[in-house]
RODO-2510 file (C-alpha; in nm, 4 decimals, decimal comma):
residues 249
     n   res          X          Y          Z
     1     m     7,2713     6,4267   -11,8638
     2     p     6,9398     6,6250   -11,8888
     3     e     6,9200     6,9636   -11,7151
     4     t     6,7803     6,9488   -11,3618
     5     p     6,4173     7,0788   -11,3843
     6     v     6,3146     7,3782   -11,1750
     7     i     5,9864     7,3709   -10,9764
     8     l     5,8259     7,6772   -10,8183
     9     r     5,7276     7,6040   -10,4640
    10     p     5,6282     7,9235   -10,2794
    11     d     5,5870     7,7076    -9,9587
    12     l     5,9552     7,6114    -9,9553
    13     d     6,1187     7,6572    -9,6214
    14     a     6,4835     7,5984    -9,5099
    15     s     6,3648     7,4005    -9,2035
    16     i     6,1681     7,1291    -9,3934
    17     r     6,3358     6,8055    -9,5075
    18     s     6,0739     6,6454    -9,7093
    19     l     5,7617     6,7361    -9,9192
    20     r     5,5305     6,5906   -10,1805
    21     l     5,4457     6,6854   -10,5369
    22     t     5,0865     6,6477   -10,6794
    23     g     4,8807     6,7892   -10,9585
    24     a     5,0392     6,9658   -11,2548
    25     d     5,3939     6,9524   -11,1258
    26     h     5,3575     6,5810   -11,0740
    27     h     5,2157     6,5324   -11,4302
    28     h     5,4830     6,7509   -11,5925
    29     l     5,7783     6,5916   -11,4190
    30     f     5,6834     6,2234   -11,4124
    31     r     5,4514     6,1913   -11,7240
    32     v     5,6062     6,4556   -11,9598
    33     l     5,9698     6,4664   -11,8575
    34     r     5,9784     6,0971   -11,7417
    35     r     6,1623     6,1642   -11,4231
    36     r     6,1861     5,8721   -11,1773
    37     r     6,2911     5,7631   -10,8239
    38     g     6,6431     5,8813   -10,7399
    39     d     6,6398     6,1851   -10,9809
    40     i     6,7370     6,5256   -10,8557
    41     l     6,4976     6,8160   -10,8786
    42     e     6,5595     7,1866   -10,7971
    43     l     6,2950     7,3802   -10,5952
    44     r     6,2685     7,7561   -10,5882
    45     d     6,0371     7,9726   -10,3737
    46     g     6,0431     8,2740   -10,5976
    47     r     6,1889     8,4915   -10,3226
    48     g     6,5511     8,3689   -10,3309
    49     l     6,5581     8,0238   -10,1660
    50     v     6,6828     7,7345   -10,3781
    51     a     6,6903     7,3764   -10,2732
    52     l     6,8023     7,0456   -10,4319
    53     a     6,5793     6,7538   -10,3678
    54     r     6,5953     6,3796   -10,4551
    55     v     6,2789     6,1800   -10,5564
    56     e     6,2226     5,9158   -10,2930
    57     s     5,9090     5,7584   -10,4216
    58     v     5,6574     5,8089   -10,7110
    59     d     5,3137     5,6756   -10,7709
    60     r     5,0326     5,7714   -11,0050
    61     r     4,9154     6,0606   -10,7916
    62     e     5,2096     6,1961   -10,5944
    63     a     5,5822     6,2001   -10,5400
    64     r     5,7794     6,2231   -10,2227
    65     l     6,0974     6,4379   -10,2221
    66     r     6,3752     6,4538    -9,9715
    67     l     6,5675     6,7929    -9,9515
    68     e     6,9384     6,7440    -9,9756
    69     s     7,0569     7,1110    -9,9728
    70     v     6,9143     7,4652    -9,9351
    71     a     7,0899     7,7876   -10,0340
    72     e     7,0172     8,1588   -10,0838
    73     p     7,2406     8,2694   -10,3841
    74     a     7,2840     8,6293   -10,4619
    75     p     7,0479     8,7582   -10,7345
    76     p     7,2012     8,8927   -11,0613
    77     d     7,3033     9,2560   -11,0623
    78     l     7,0185     9,3967   -11,2873
    79     p     6,8291     9,7268   -11,2809
    80     e     6,4906     9,6780   -11,1054
    81     l     6,2528     9,7299   -11,3937
    82     r     5,8755     9,7047   -11,3865
    83     l     5,6641     9,7101   -11,7063
    84     a     5,3303     9,8803   -11,6870
    85     l     5,1225     9,7022   -11,9507
    86     p     4,7799     9,7397   -12,1134
    87     l     4,5648     9,4334   -12,1714
    88     l     4,6290     9,3184   -12,5287
    89     k     4,4307     9,1219   -12,7829
    90     g     4,4732     8,7437   -12,8169
    91     r     4,7783     8,5947   -12,6579
    92     r     5,0015     8,9044   -12,7026
    93     l     5,0169     8,9925   -12,3405
    94     d     5,1008     8,6273   -12,2472
    95     w     5,4021     8,6604   -12,4825
    96     v     5,5177     8,9780   -12,3236
    97     l     5,4913     8,8319   -11,9767
    98     e     5,6796     8,5235   -12,0837
    99     k     5,9630     8,7005   -12,2566
   100     g     5,9822     8,9750   -12,0037
   101     t     6,0259     8,7125   -11,7263
   102     e     6,2986     8,5520   -11,9238
   103     l     6,4829     8,8837   -11,9707
   104     g     6,4759     8,9648   -11,5924
   105     v     6,1738     9,2108   -11,5580
   106     a     6,0984     9,2557   -11,1828
   107     g     5,7327     9,2975   -11,2041
   108     f     5,4311     9,3553   -11,4340
   109     d     5,1746     9,6218   -11,3463
   110     l     4,8639     9,5731   -11,5687
   111     y     4,6424     9,8795   -11,6246
   112     l     4,3076     9,9486   -11,7924
   113     g     4,3357    10,2345   -12,0412
   114     r     4,1080    10,4001   -12,2899
   115     h     4,2226    10,1952   -12,5848
   116     g     4,2879     9,8701   -12,4048
   117     v     4,0827     9,5487   -12,4387
   118     v     3,8540     9,3816   -12,1801
   119     r     3,9572     9,0481   -12,0441
   120     r     3,7435     8,7995   -11,8538
   121     e     3,7957     8,7425   -11,4885
   122     t     4,0019     8,4246   -11,5286
   123     a     4,2836     8,6077   -11,7276
   124     p     4,4883     8,7259   -11,4255
   125     a     4,5172     8,3672   -11,3076
   126     r     4,6443     8,2554   -11,6478
   127     y     4,8913     8,5523   -11,6535
   128     a     5,0279     8,4267   -11,3204
   129     e     5,0631     8,0778   -11,4756
   130     v     5,2488     8,2186   -11,7765
   131     i     5,4957     8,4036   -11,5470
   132     a     5,5521     8,0994   -11,3322
   133     a     5,6287     7,8722   -11,6266
   134     a     5,8678     8,1211   -11,7694
   135     y     6,0300     8,1663   -11,4259
   136     c     6,1027     7,7904   -11,4136
   137     q     6,2183     7,7614   -11,7746
   138     s     6,4571     8,0622   -11,7467
   139     r     6,5888     7,9438   -11,4044
   140     r     6,5244     8,2808   -11,2412
   141     l     6,6001     8,3327   -10,8804
   142     l     6,3215     8,5853   -10,8012
   143     l     5,9581     8,5465   -10,9330
   144     p     5,8325     8,8626   -11,0962
   145     e     5,5423     9,0375   -10,9220
   146     l     5,2069     9,0715   -11,1023
   147     a     4,9722     9,3591   -11,0033
   148     g     4,6384     9,4605   -11,1394
   149     p     4,4783     9,5036   -11,3723
   150     a     4,3751     9,8392   -11,2312
   151     p     4,2593    10,1689   -11,3934
   152     l     4,5580    10,3657   -11,5301
   153     p     4,5255    10,6521   -11,2754
   154     d     4,5082    10,4067   -10,9830
   155     q     4,8040    10,2068   -11,1077
   156     l     4,9997    10,5311   -11,1644
   157     a     4,9174    10,6724   -10,8164
   158     a     5,0267    10,3410   -10,6513
   159     s     5,3623    10,3692   -10,8397
   160     g     5,4128    10,7096   -10,7212
   161     e     5,3423    10,6247   -10,3615
   162     r     5,6223    10,3617   -10,3930
   163     g     5,8722    10,6083   -10,5136
   164     r     5,9376    10,4565   -10,8598
   165     r     6,1024    10,6429   -11,1416
   166     l     5,8612    10,6603   -11,4342
   167     w     5,9214    10,6301   -11,8014
   168     w     5,6763    10,5933   -12,0996
   169     a     5,7373    10,4741   -12,4450
   170     d     5,5981    10,7648   -12,6480
   171     e     5,4688    10,6478   -12,9852
   172     e     5,4483    11,0078   -13,1010
   173     r     5,8310    11,0405   -13,0705
   174     a     5,9020    10,7810   -13,3373
   175     g     6,1912    10,9244   -13,5363
   176     e     6,3645    11,0830   -13,2444
   177     p     6,6096    10,8130   -13,1553
   178     a     6,7760    10,9881   -12,8597
   179     a     6,4596    11,1296   -12,6920
   180     g     6,4696    11,0661   -12,3184
   181     w     6,7574    10,8144   -12,3140
   182     s     7,0192    11,0324   -12,1633
   183     e     6,7964    11,0832   -11,8593
   184     l     6,7295    10,7118   -11,8397
   185     e     7,0948    10,6118   -11,8639
   186     a     7,1822    10,8572   -11,5918
   187     a     6,9060    10,7096   -11,3706
   188     l     7,0261    10,3623   -11,4217
   189     r     7,3638    10,4537   -11,2882
   190     e     7,2170    10,5545   -10,9562
   191     p     7,2037    10,2508   -10,7179
   192     g     6,8865    10,1250   -10,5633
   193     g     6,6323    10,2785   -10,7956
   194     i     6,3086    10,1124   -10,9090
   195     h     6,2032    10,1908   -11,2717
   196     q     5,8628    10,1569   -11,4116
   197     a     5,8224    10,1867   -11,7970
   198     w     5,4732    10,2488   -11,9342
   199     i     5,3812    10,0819   -12,2619
   200     g     5,0784    10,2061   -12,4551
   201     p     4,7990     9,9935   -12,6032
   202     e     4,7615     9,9375   -12,9813
   203     g     4,5728    10,2618   -13,0338
   204     g     4,8384    10,4559   -12,8353
   205     f     4,7826    10,6510   -12,5161
   206     a     4,4709    10,8712   -12,5215
   207     a     4,5303    11,2500   -12,4849
   208     e     4,4136    11,2540   -12,1255
   209     e     4,6435    10,9602   -12,0400
   210     r     4,9406    11,1423   -12,1921
   211     e     4,8589    11,4373   -11,9675
   212     i     4,8338    11,2172   -11,6558
   213     l     5,1715    11,0485   -11,7241
   214     a     5,3353    11,3891   -11,7941
   215     g     5,1762    11,5246   -11,4784
   216     a     5,3089    11,2386   -11,2724
   217     g     5,6688    11,3208   -11,3793
   218     a     5,7086    11,0313   -11,6291
   219     t     5,9846    11,0901   -11,8826
   220     p     5,8918    11,0140   -12,2504
   221     l     6,1168    10,7794   -12,4406
   222     s     6,1575    10,7244   -12,8223
   223     l     6,2092    10,3623   -12,9128
   224     g     6,3525    10,4425   -13,2579
   225     p     6,2409    10,5511   -13,6073
   226     h     5,9528    10,3044   -13,6419
   227     r     5,6122    10,2808   -13,4788
   228     l     5,6090     9,9590   -13,2747
   229     r     5,3277     9,7246   -13,1605
   230     s     5,2804     9,7313   -12,7884
   231     e     5,4474     9,3959   -12,7313
   232     t     5,7400     9,4883   -12,9409
   233     a     5,7853     9,8188   -12,7640
   234     a     5,7717     9,6388   -12,4238
   235     l     6,0463     9,3913   -12,5115
   236     a     6,2607     9,6321   -12,6993
   237     l     6,2722     9,8611   -12,3876
   238     a     6,3261     9,5752   -12,1451
   239     a     6,6119     9,4305   -12,3533
   240     r     6,7942     9,7590   -12,3827
   241     i     6,7852     9,8150   -12,0097
   242     l     6,8426     9,4660   -11,8809
   243     l     7,0635     9,2818   -12,1256
   244     p     7,4422     9,3232   -12,0672
   245     g     7,5920     9,5472   -12,3322
   246     a     7,2640     9,6358   -12,4816
   247     g     7,2968    10,0035   -12,4048
   248     p     7,5033    10,2570   -12,2069
   249     r     7,4871    10,2306   -11,8343
***
């Protein structure tokens, strides 16, 4: 029996009993996955609502679904981690967004730094599509938030206003395996905290950016003895914080 596919439907509501699928969702389910009338699909709104729906009818352009059950399961007990990420070359940022979503990152805050790259205006829309696809594939309950891109000082100021605990992967601390981790592990044991981890661009944080981060109270972290690419640093840090048994709590 093939696994029930997950569809992101932000408009999902516990009071509705039927809805229709068109566009990319219709194509993926009925052209690519070859689903048909009578099959069960799973709908998620990205905020915690989950529904099972049966396909009542399918034609070339749309499908009609009947909702059979709606629930609000408890989310997994994970630290609330946001990654503050620079814009990266090629598809490297897409890869971080995809894998970070699979790991359980709560949100991505994109920033424009001194050594970052410039992206065309359509990039944020693609980033949202990457996150949505990874959300469905990994069967997450909550859809990660996507903020920015915004200048580094603005993104950092917004984080401070929201009371997040700030950390940053300090490329200059390579070779200091324990730097900053005792503080992070202690903070993770405190309930209810929101943690934001800053990852530098390929050229590293500029001197003035390091000063800004330190001035905002961000704690520098070492990610081991080797200098890591930005995407590697982001996923290594997320995995250590979010995966069960990956590190002390």
